[in-house]
N, CA, C and O atoms as a MOPAC input file, in Angstrom:
PM7 MOZYME 1SCF
protein

 N    -17.68700 1   -13.72900 1    14.02300 1
 C    -16.45600 1   -13.46100 1    13.29600 1
 C    -15.84600 1   -14.80200 1    12.88600 1
 O    -15.52800 1   -15.63300 1    13.73700 1
 N    -15.68700 1   -15.00400 1    11.59200 1
 C    -15.10100 1   -16.24000 1    11.08000 1
 C    -13.59900 1   -16.23500 1    11.32800 1
 O    -12.94900 1   -15.19000 1    11.33000 1
 N    -13.07900 1   -17.41800 1    11.53300 1
 C    -11.63400 1   -17.53300 1    11.75700 1
 C    -10.88200 1   -17.40800 1    10.44700 1
 O    -11.38200 1   -17.76700 1     9.38100 1
 N     -9.68800 1   -16.89900 1    10.55200 1
 C     -8.81400 1   -16.82200 1     9.38500 1
 C     -7.98400 1   -18.09300 1     9.37200 1
 O     -7.29100 1   -18.40300 1    10.34100 1
 N     -8.05700 1   -18.82700 1     8.26800 1
 C     -7.20600 1   -20.00400 1     8.15100 1
 C     -6.09600 1   -19.68000 1     7.16800 1
 O     -6.33900 1   -19.18300 1     6.06800 1
 N     -4.91000 1   -19.96200 1     7.57600 1
 C     -3.74900 1   -19.64600 1     6.75400 1
 C     -3.80100 1   -20.42300 1     5.44500 1
 O     -3.34900 1   -19.92700 1     4.41300 1
 N     -4.34200 1   -21.62300 1     5.47700 1
 C     -4.38100 1   -22.44600 1     4.26800 1
 C     -5.16300 1   -21.76600 1     3.14700 1
 O     -4.76000 1   -21.82100 1     1.98500 1
 N     -6.27300 1   -21.13000 1     3.49000 1
 C     -7.05700 1   -20.41900 1     2.46800 1
 C     -6.23600 1   -19.29800 1     1.84200 1
 O     -6.26600 1   -19.10200 1     0.62700 1
 N     -5.51100 1   -18.57100 1     2.66800 1
 C     -4.68900 1   -17.47000 1     2.16900 1
 C     -3.50100 1   -17.99100 1     1.35900 1
 O     -3.12300 1   -17.38800 1     0.35400 1
 N     -2.91100 1   -19.10900 1     1.79300 1
 C     -1.78000 1   -19.70000 1     1.06300 1
 C     -2.21600 1   -20.07600 1    -0.34700 1
 O     -1.46600 1   -19.88800 1    -1.30500 1
 N     -3.42400 1   -20.60600 1    -0.47100 1
 C     -3.91700 1   -21.00000 1    -1.79100 1
 C     -4.03500 1   -19.79800 1    -2.72500 1
 O     -3.86100 1   -19.94000 1    -3.93500 1
 N     -4.32400 1   -18.63600 1    -2.18700 1
 C     -4.44000 1   -17.42600 1    -3.01000 1
 C     -3.07400 1   -16.89200 1    -3.43600 1
 O     -2.93100 1   -16.37000 1    -4.54200 1
 N     -2.07000 1   -17.01900 1    -2.56500 1
 C     -0.74900 1   -16.43300 1    -2.81600 1
 C      0.19800 1   -17.41800 1    -3.49400 1
 O      0.97100 1   -17.02400 1    -4.36700 1
 N      0.15100 1   -18.66700 1    -3.11500 1
 C      1.02500 1   -19.65700 1    -3.73600 1
 C      1.83600 1   -20.46000 1    -2.74200 1
 O      1.88500 1   -21.68600 1    -2.83700 1
 N      2.47700 1   -19.79200 1    -1.78600 1
 C      3.20300 1   -20.51800 1    -0.74400 1
 C      3.22300 1   -19.67800 1     0.53200 1
 O      2.97600 1   -18.47300 1     0.50700 1
 N      3.51700 1   -20.33500 1     1.62900 1
 C      3.41400 1   -19.66100 1     2.92900 1
 C      4.45800 1   -18.56800 1     3.12100 1
 O      4.22500 1   -17.61500 1     3.86400 1
 N      5.60300 1   -18.69500 1     2.46300 1
 C      6.64800 1   -17.68600 1     2.60400 1
 C      6.22900 1   -16.37500 1     1.93300 1
 O      6.38700 1   -15.29500 1     2.50300 1
 N      5.69800 1   -16.48600 1     0.72800 1
 C      5.19300 1   -15.28800 1     0.05200 1
 C      3.99000 1   -14.72000 1     0.78800 1
 O      3.79500 1   -13.50500 1     0.82200 1
 N      3.18200 1   -15.59500 1     1.37800 1
 C      2.03200 1   -15.12600 1     2.15400 1
 C      2.48800 1   -14.23800 1     3.30400 1
 O      1.90000 1   -13.18500 1     3.55000 1
 N      3.52600 1   -14.65500 1     4.00300 1
 C      4.04300 1   -13.85600 1     5.12100 1
 C      4.49400 1   -12.48500 1     4.62800 1
 O      4.20300 1   -11.46800 1     5.25800 1
 N      5.20100 1   -12.45600 1     3.51000 1
 C      5.69300 1   -11.18000 1     2.97300 1
 C      4.54700 1   -10.26300 1     2.54300 1
 O      4.55200 1    -9.07100 1     2.84900 1
 N      3.57200 1   -10.82000 1     1.83600 1
 C      2.45100 1   -10.00900 1     1.35000 1
 C      1.58800 1    -9.53300 1     2.51400 1
 O      1.18900 1    -8.36900 1     2.55600 1
 N      1.29900 1   -10.43100 1     3.46200 1
 C      0.45900 1   -10.05100 1     4.60600 1
 C      1.15100 1    -8.99100 1     5.46200 1
 O      0.50400 1    -8.04900 1     5.92000 1
 N      2.44800 1    -9.13400 1     5.67800 1
 C      3.18300 1    -8.14000 1     6.47300 1
 C      3.20500 1    -6.79100 1     5.76600 1
 O      3.03900 1    -5.74300 1     6.39100 1
 N      3.41000 1    -6.83300 1     4.47700 1
 C      3.44100 1    -5.58900 1     3.70000 1
 C      2.09500 1    -4.87200 1     3.75600 1
 O      2.03900 1    -3.65600 1     3.94000 1
 N      1.01800 1    -5.63000 1     3.59800 1
 C     -0.31700 1    -5.03000 1     3.64400 1
 C     -0.63800 1    -4.54100 1     5.05500 1
 O     -1.22700 1    -3.47200 1     5.21500 1
 N     -0.26200 1    -5.30300 1     6.07200 1
 C     -0.51500 1    -4.88200 1     7.45600 1
 C      0.21300 1    -3.57600 1     7.75900 1
 O     -0.32700 1    -2.71300 1     8.45100 1
 N      1.44900 1    -3.42000 1     7.24100 1
 C      2.18000 1    -2.16500 1     7.42100 1
 C      1.45900 1    -1.00600 1     6.74900 1
 O      1.38800 1     0.09500 1     7.29500 1
 N      0.92400 1    -1.26300 1     5.56000 1
 C      0.16400 1    -0.21100 1     4.87500 1
 C     -1.02200 1     0.22900 1     5.72600 1
 O     -1.30100 1     1.42100 1     5.85100 1
 N     -1.70700 1    -0.73700 1     6.30300 1
 C     -2.88600 1    -0.42600 1     7.11200 1
 C     -2.50800 1     0.32000 1     8.38200 1
 O     -3.17800 1     1.27900 1     8.76600 1
 N     -1.43600 1    -0.11700 1     9.03300 1
 C     -1.07400 1     0.45000 1    10.32800 1
 C     -0.25600 1     1.73300 1    10.21000 1
 O     -0.60100 1     2.73900 1    10.83000 1
 N      0.80000 1     1.71500 1     9.44200 1
 C      1.72900 1     2.84200 1     9.40800 1
 C      1.31400 1     3.89200 1     8.38200 1
 O      1.37000 1     5.09200 1     8.65300 1
 N      0.89800 1     3.43600 1     7.20500 1
 C      0.54500 1     4.37000 1     6.13700 1
 C     -0.92100 1     4.79300 1     6.19000 1
 O     -1.37100 1     5.60200 1     5.37800 1
 N     -1.65900 1     4.24300 1     7.14600 1
 C     -3.08200 1     4.56600 1     7.32900 1
 C     -3.91600 1     4.35200 1     6.07400 1
 O     -4.82500 1     5.13200 1     5.79000 1
 N     -3.61300 1     3.30300 1     5.32600 1
 C     -4.43000 1     2.95000 1     4.16300 1
 C     -5.76300 1     2.40400 1     4.66000 1
 O     -5.84300 1     1.82800 1     5.74500 1
 N     -6.78500 1     2.58400 1     3.87500 1
 C     -8.11400 1     2.10400 1     4.25300 1
 C     -8.22700 1     0.61300 1     3.96700 1
 O     -7.77500 1     0.14300 1     2.92300 1
 N     -8.82900 1    -0.13200 1     4.89000 1
 C     -9.03400 1    -1.55700 1     4.63800 1
 C    -10.04900 1    -1.75900 1     3.51600 1
 O    -10.94100 1    -0.93500 1     3.31800 1
 N     -9.90500 1    -2.85200 1     2.79500 1
 C    -10.79700 1    -3.16300 1     1.68400 1
 C    -11.99100 1    -4.00100 1     2.12300 1
 O    -12.88200 1    -4.29900 1     1.32800 1
 N    -11.99600 1    -4.37600 1     3.39700 1
 C    -13.09900 1    -5.14900 1     3.97700 1
 C    -13.49900 1    -4.48600 1     5.29300 1
 O    -12.74200 1    -3.67300 1     5.82400 1
 N    -14.67400 1    -4.81900 1     5.82800 1
 C    -15.02700 1    -4.28200 1     7.15200 1
 C    -14.03000 1    -4.77300 1     8.20600 1
 O    -13.66400 1    -5.94800 1     8.22300 1
 N    -13.59500 1    -3.86700 1     9.07900 1
 C    -12.54800 1    -4.19900 1    10.05200 1
 C    -13.01700 1    -5.13500 1    11.16000 1
 O    -12.27500 1    -6.03900 1    11.54600 1
 N    -14.19900 1    -4.94900 1    11.66800 1
 C    -14.74000 1    -5.77800 1    12.74700 1
 C    -13.81500 1    -5.83900 1    13.96100 1
 O    -13.71700 1    -6.88700 1    14.59800 1
 N    -13.14400 1    -4.75600 1    14.29300 1
 C    -12.24800 1    -4.69900 1    15.45500 1
 C    -11.06100 1    -5.65200 1    15.35600 1
 O    -10.47000 1    -6.01100 1    16.37500 1
 N    -10.71000 1    -6.06000 1    14.15700 1
 C     -9.57200 1    -6.96000 1    13.96500 1
 C     -8.28200 1    -6.16200 1    13.88200 1
 O     -8.28000 1    -4.99200 1    13.50000 1
 N     -7.19300 1    -6.81000 1    14.24400 1
 C     -5.87900 1    -6.18800 1    14.09000 1
 C     -5.51300 1    -6.15700 1    12.60900 1
 O     -6.11000 1    -6.85600 1    11.78900 1
 N     -4.52700 1    -5.33700 1    12.29000 1
 C     -4.14200 1    -5.13800 1    10.89700 1
 C     -3.70500 1    -6.43100 1    10.21800 1
 O     -3.97600 1    -6.63500 1     9.03500 1
 N     -3.02900 1    -7.30400 1    10.96200 1
 C     -2.57700 1    -8.56000 1    10.35700 1
 C     -3.75400 1    -9.43600 1     9.95700 1
 O     -3.72400 1   -10.08000 1     8.90800 1
 N     -4.78100 1    -9.46100 1    10.78100 1
 C     -5.97100 1   -10.25900 1    10.47600 1
 C     -6.70300 1    -9.65600 1     9.28300 1
 O     -7.15700 1   -10.38100 1     8.39900 1
 N     -6.81700 1    -8.33500 1     9.25700 1
 C     -7.46200 1    -7.66100 1     8.12100 1
 C     -6.69800 1    -7.98400 1     6.84000 1
 O     -7.30600 1    -8.28100 1     5.81200 1
 N     -5.37200 1    -7.92800 1     6.89600 1
 C     -4.55000 1    -8.23300 1     5.72100 1
 C     -4.80200 1    -9.65800 1     5.23900 1
 O     -4.96500 1    -9.88700 1     4.04100 1
 N     -4.83400 1   -10.61200 1     6.15800 1
 C     -5.08700 1   -12.00200 1     5.77200 1
 C     -6.48500 1   -12.17400 1     5.18500 1
 O     -6.66400 1   -12.92300 1     4.22500 1
 N     -7.46400 1   -11.49500 1     5.74600 1
 C     -8.83000 1   -11.57500 1     5.20400 1
 C     -8.89100 1   -10.98700 1     3.79100 1
 O     -9.56500 1   -11.52800 1     2.91400 1
 N     -8.18800 1    -9.88900 1     3.58400 1
 C     -8.16100 1    -9.28700 1     2.25000 1
 C     -7.50900 1   -10.24100 1     1.24400 1
 O     -7.95000 1   -10.34500 1     0.10000 1
 N     -6.46800 1   -10.92600 1     1.67800 1
 C     -5.80200 1   -11.89900 1     0.81000 1
 C     -6.74300 1   -13.05300 1     0.51000 1
 O     -6.86600 1   -13.47100 1    -0.64100 1
 N     -7.40700 1   -13.57100 1     1.53500 1
 C     -8.36600 1   -14.66400 1     1.34500 1
 C     -9.44600 1   -14.29800 1     0.34200 1
 O     -9.85400 1   -15.12500 1    -0.47400 1
 N     -9.90700 1   -13.05200 1     0.40500 1
 C    -10.97900 1   -12.59500 1    -0.48600 1
 C    -10.46900 1   -12.24600 1    -1.88200 1
 O    -11.25200 1   -11.87100 1    -2.75500 1
 N     -9.15700 1   -12.36700 1    -2.09200 1
 C     -8.59300 1   -12.07500 1    -3.40100 1
 C     -8.46600 1   -10.59000 1    -3.69900 1
 O     -8.28400 1   -10.20000 1    -4.85200 1
 N     -8.56000 1    -9.76100 1    -2.67000 1
 C     -8.48400 1    -8.31000 1    -2.85400 1
 C     -7.05200 1    -7.79300 1    -2.84800 1
 O     -6.78000 1    -6.69600 1    -3.33600 1
 N     -6.13800 1    -8.58700 1    -2.29500 1
 C     -4.73700 1    -8.17200 1    -2.18300 1
 C     -3.84700 1    -9.33500 1    -2.59300 1
 O     -4.06300 1   -10.47600 1    -2.18600 1
 N     -2.84300 1    -9.02600 1    -3.40400 1
 C     -1.78000 1    -9.97500 1    -3.71200 1
 C     -0.52000 1    -9.17000 1    -4.02200 1
 O     -0.54100 1    -7.94000 1    -3.98200 1
 N      0.56100 1    -9.85100 1    -4.32600 1
 C      1.83000 1    -9.15200 1    -4.54500 1
 C      1.73900 1    -8.17700 1    -5.71300 1
 O      2.24600 1    -7.05900 1    -5.62500 1
 N      1.10400 1    -8.58600 1    -6.79900 1
 C      1.00700 1    -7.71700 1    -7.97000 1
 C      0.19900 1    -6.46000 1    -7.66300 1
 O      0.55700 1    -5.37000 1    -8.10800 1
 N     -0.86900 1    -6.60300 1    -6.91900 1
 C     -1.70000 1    -5.44900 1    -6.55300 1
 C     -0.89500 1    -4.47900 1    -5.69100 1
 O     -0.93600 1    -3.26800 1    -5.90700 1
 N     -0.16500 1    -5.01300 1    -4.71900 1
 C      0.65400 1    -4.15500 1    -3.85800 1
 C      1.76900 1    -3.48100 1    -4.64900 1
 O      2.05600 1    -2.30200 1    -4.44100 1
 N      2.40600 1    -4.23600 1    -5.56400 1
 C      3.47000 1    -3.65500 1    -6.38900 1
 C      2.93200 1    -2.51400 1    -7.24500 1
 O      3.56600 1    -1.46500 1    -7.36000 1
 N      1.76600 1    -2.72100 1    -7.84100 1
 C      1.16200 1    -1.69000 1    -8.68500 1
 C      0.82100 1    -0.44800 1    -7.87100 1
 O      1.07900 1     0.67400 1    -8.30600 1
 N      0.24600 1    -0.64800 1    -6.69600 1
 C     -0.11100 1     0.48500 1    -5.83600 1
 C      1.13700 1     1.24400 1    -5.38900 1
 O      1.14200 1     2.47500 1    -5.37700 1
 N      2.19000 1     0.52000 1    -5.02300 1
 C      3.44200 1     1.16700 1    -4.61100 1
 C      4.07700 1     1.93000 1    -5.77200 1
 O      4.58700 1     3.03500 1    -5.59000 1
 N      4.04600 1     1.33800 1    -6.96100 1
 C      4.61200 1     1.99400 1    -8.13500 1
 C      3.86600 1     3.29400 1    -8.42400 1
 O      4.48000 1     4.32400 1    -8.70100 1
 N      2.53900 1     3.23400 1    -8.35700 1
 C      1.73500 1     4.43300 1    -8.61600 1
 C      2.00900 1     5.51000 1    -7.56700 1
 O      2.09800 1     6.69200 1    -7.90000 1
 N      2.14300 1     5.10600 1    -6.30400 1
 C      2.43100 1     6.07400 1    -5.23800 1
 C      3.78800 1     6.73700 1    -5.46600 1
 O      3.93200 1     7.94400 1    -5.27300 1
 N      4.78300 1     5.94600 1    -5.87800 1
 C      6.10600 1     6.51600 1    -6.16900 1
 C      6.04100 1     7.47500 1    -7.35200 1
 O      6.66600 1     8.53500 1    -7.32900 1
 N      5.28900 1     7.10800 1    -8.38000 1
 C      5.14100 1     7.98100 1    -9.54400 1
 C      4.50500 1     9.30400 1    -9.14500 1
 O      4.95100 1    10.36800 1    -9.57300 1
 N      3.45900 1     9.23300 1    -8.32200 1
 C      2.78100 1    10.44700 1    -7.86600 1
 C      3.72200 1    11.32600 1    -7.04500 1
 O      3.75000 1    12.54600 1    -7.20400 1
 N      4.49300 1    10.68300 1    -6.16400 1
 C      5.43700 1    11.42500 1    -5.32400 1
 C      6.51900 1    12.09300 1    -6.17200 1
 O      6.87600 1    13.24700 1    -5.93800 1
 N      7.03500 1    11.36100 1    -7.15500 1
 C      8.05600 1    11.93200 1    -8.03400 1
 C      7.49300 1    13.09800 1    -8.84500 1
 O      8.18800 1    14.08900 1    -9.07100 1
 N      6.25200 1    12.98600 1    -9.28000 1
 C      5.62300 1    14.07500 1   -10.03600 1
 C      5.48900 1    15.32000 1    -9.16600 1
 O      5.70300 1    16.43700 1    -9.63800 1
 N      5.13800 1    15.13000 1    -7.90000 1
 C      5.03900 1    16.26300 1    -6.97800 1
 C      6.39800 1    16.92600 1    -6.77700 1
 O      6.49800 1    18.15300 1    -6.75800 1
 N      7.43900 1    16.11800 1    -6.62800 1
 C      8.78800 1    16.65400 1    -6.43400 1
 C      9.23300 1    17.41800 1    -7.67500 1
 O      9.78500 1    18.51300 1    -7.56900 1
 N      8.99100 1    16.83700 1    -8.86100 1
 C      9.36100 1    17.52500 1   -10.10200 1
 C      8.62200 1    18.84800 1   -10.23100 1
 O      9.20600 1    19.85600 1   -10.63000 1
 N      7.34700 1    18.84300 1    -9.89500 1
 C      6.54900 1    20.06600 1    -9.98600 1
 C      7.07600 1    21.13100 1    -9.02300 1
 O      7.20600 1    22.29900 1    -9.39200 1
 N      7.37800 1    20.72600 1    -7.79500 1
 C      7.90200 1    21.67100 1    -6.80400 1
 C      9.26900 1    22.19400 1    -7.23200 1
 O      9.56200 1    23.38000 1    -7.07500 1
 N     10.09600 1    21.31700 1    -7.76900 1
 C     11.41800 1    21.72800 1    -8.23700 1
 C     11.29300 1    22.70400 1    -9.40200 1
 O     11.99200 1    23.71600 1    -9.44600 1
 N     10.41500 1    22.40200 1   -10.33000 1
 C     10.19000 1    23.28400 1   -11.47700 1
 C      9.70500 1    24.65500 1   -11.01000 1
 O     10.16700 1    25.68700 1   -11.49600 1
 N      8.78200 1    24.65300 1   -10.07500 1
 C      8.26300 1    25.91400 1    -9.53500 1
 C      9.36700 1    26.69900 1    -8.83000 1
 O      9.44900 1    27.92000 1    -8.95800 1
 N     10.20000 1    25.99700 1    -8.09600 1
 C     11.30900 1    26.64100 1    -7.38900 1
 C     12.29400 1    27.26500 1    -8.37300 1
 O     12.78200 1    28.37500 1    -8.15600 1
 N     12.57900 1    26.55000 1    -9.44700 1
 C     13.50100 1    27.07200 1   -10.46200 1
 C     12.91200 1    28.31200 1   -11.11800 1
 O     13.61900 1    29.29300 1   -11.34800 1
 N     11.61800 1    28.26800 1   -11.41800 1
 C     10.96800 1    29.43100 1   -12.02400 1
 C     11.01600 1    30.63500 1   -11.09900 1
 O     11.25200 1    31.75800 1   -11.54400 1
 N     10.79200 1    30.40000 1    -9.81200 1
 C     10.83300 1    31.50500 1    -8.85400 1
 C     12.23800 1    32.07000 1    -8.71500 1
 O     12.41400 1    33.28000 1    -8.56700 1
 N     13.23600 1    31.19800 1    -8.76100 1
 C     14.62600 1    31.65000 1    -8.64800 1
 C     15.06100 1    32.45700 1    -9.86500 1
 O     15.91400 1    33.33700 1    -9.75500 1
 N     14.48300 1    32.16400 1   -11.01500 1
 C     14.86500 1    32.85400 1   -12.25300 1
 C     14.03200 1    34.10100 1   -12.53000 1
 O     14.24600 1    34.78400 1   -13.53200 1
 N     13.09700 1    34.39300 1   -11.65700 1
 C     12.28300 1    35.58800 1   -11.83200 1
 C     13.11700 1    36.80900 1   -11.46700 1
 O     13.68600 1    36.86500 1   -10.37600 1
 N     13.19800 1    37.79100 1   -12.36800 1
 C     14.00800 1    38.97500 1   -12.04200 1
 C     13.38400 1    39.76400 1   -10.90000 1
 O     12.16700 1    39.93700 1   -10.82900 1
 N     14.22600 1    40.22400 1   -10.03200 1
 C     13.73100 1    41.05800 1    -8.93200 1
 C     14.07000 1    42.50400 1    -9.24400 1
 O     15.13000 1    42.80400 1    -9.79300 1
 N     13.17400 1    43.38000 1    -8.89400 1
 C     13.34600 1    44.80500 1    -9.19200 1
 C     13.58900 1    45.58800 1    -7.91500 1
 O     12.94300 1    46.60400 1    -7.66000 1
 N     14.50300 1    45.11400 1    -7.13800 1
 C     14.80200 1    45.78400 1    -5.86800 1
 C     15.86400 1    46.82000 1    -6.02000 1
 O     16.23200 1    47.47500 1    -5.04500 1

């Protein structure tokens, strides 16, 4: 198992402060949201997997923003669909 060097990841992101934010965000996705890792896990913790993904250029702020935006769009579409269906059901005449 190769070591993760922060310097390699910093070069991909731009600075260490943004690296911390991006790595933490991706680690949360892996741990809490149960997102699938983009690399083999090799029994690594989520933070290490996140840093490896950043090093490999698979994850950056723009990629995470795009994925989050798409997830929000999908969620909003589901809510609109459910609301529309609910309204249709409420407006259906009952013959009781």
